[in-house]
N, C-alpha and C positions, 0 to 999 in steps of 0.2 A: 440403523433398526428393519431399514430396508433393506440388509442381508441375509436379517435370523427366517422369511421363510425358504427362500433359497437355501439358506444352510439346509433348515429342517429336512425340504425335500429330497434334497441331494440325500440326504442322513436314511432317507424313507426307503427311497430309491437302490441306497448302497442296502439297505438290508434285507429285499426284498432278491436282489442279482445274489445276495450272500443267503439267504435260505436256500437258494437252488443249487447255489455252491454245496450247501452243506449235502444237499442230497447226493449231486452228484460224488463228491468225497468217500461218503458214508455207503453207498453202492460200489461207489469201487472199494473202498479198502474192507468190504466186508467178500463181495466174491475175490482178490487179491488173496485176501486170508485165510477162506473155507472153500473153495475152490481149487485156487493154485498153491498155499500150503505155503505163500511167504511170512515168513516172520511179520510180526502186527508193526515193528517200528519197519520197516521198511515197505508193507505193505503200505504203509500212512503215510510214507513219503511219494508214493505214484499218486496215490488217491491225491496227496493237499495238492502236485502239479496239474493234474488232471479238472479239476475244482481253481486254478489258477485260469488256466488257459479259457476252462467255460463260463468263470468269472469277470476276465479282461474283455472279452469280444462285446458280453454285454454289457460291461461298464460304460464301453466306449459307443457303444449304439446306443445307451439308455441316459443313465446317470451322467455320461457327461461328457453327452452327443454334442453340443456346440463345440467339443474339439475336438471331432474327425473329419472336421472337416478340411484336411492336407490331404497330405500324397501317400501313398501304401508306405512307403518309405517313413515318411513320422509316426503310420500309425506301428509298422516295426521297431520303430525306438521308443517308441511309447511302451513297445508291448516288451520291449530292452527291462526301459526304466522302471516298470509295472512285475516285471519276474525279479530284477533284483533287489528291488525295493523291499513291497510288500511278501513277493513269492520270500524271498529271504526271510523276513521274517514269521511269514505262513508255517515256511518249510522248518525253519527252528524252532519254535514255538511247540508246534503242534507237535513234535518229534520231543522235544523235553517236557512237557507238559504229561501228554499221553504218555509218556514212559513214566513219569516225575510220580503219574495218577493209580496207572497200572500194577507200580510197585507198594507206592505206600496205602492208596485207600483199597487198593484190593477189588475196583469196581474192576466189569467187564471193560476191555478195549474201546470195544464201538461206543461205550457210554465216555468214558475217559475222553476220549479223541472226539466227543462233543463239547466236553467241559474246556479242552482247549482250543477248540475252533472259538468259542464265547471269551475266552482270557484276551484271544489276539487280533476281536474285532476293533475297539477303537481306535488302537495302532494303526492296524490296516487303513481306517478311512483318515485320517490325519494323513499317513504317507500316499495315500492315492490323491487326495484335496488339492494338497500340499505342494507334491513333488511330480507325480506321473501325467496328472490329467490337469495342472497349472497352464489356465491361459498364458501363452508366449509373447 
């Protein structure tokens, strides 16, 4: 029972950082699509990666700050784990869902991208908690 409040605290922090990451992702997506005229899927790929980098460092320093006590090598190893797990899920989920929503629901790409982010949220939390930032 004592674990539940800690889990809720982590979930709230994860989502607070995720909200900032959504802002980063949508801003980059808008700039890459509107001003650099990239295809919305290529722009989504880059925007997700920018958000992943942003979110990782915030999670390391705030959500799972107890895991940030290791060396720089340990932080880099966690970043690789983060990018290869939640990063892969986020990129594939964002590309797949955004494309699906644009083509089938015919909503604007930014709204479709927000829906894709929501679709990946819980799985990303589980991966981050149980794989990337799991105390060793």
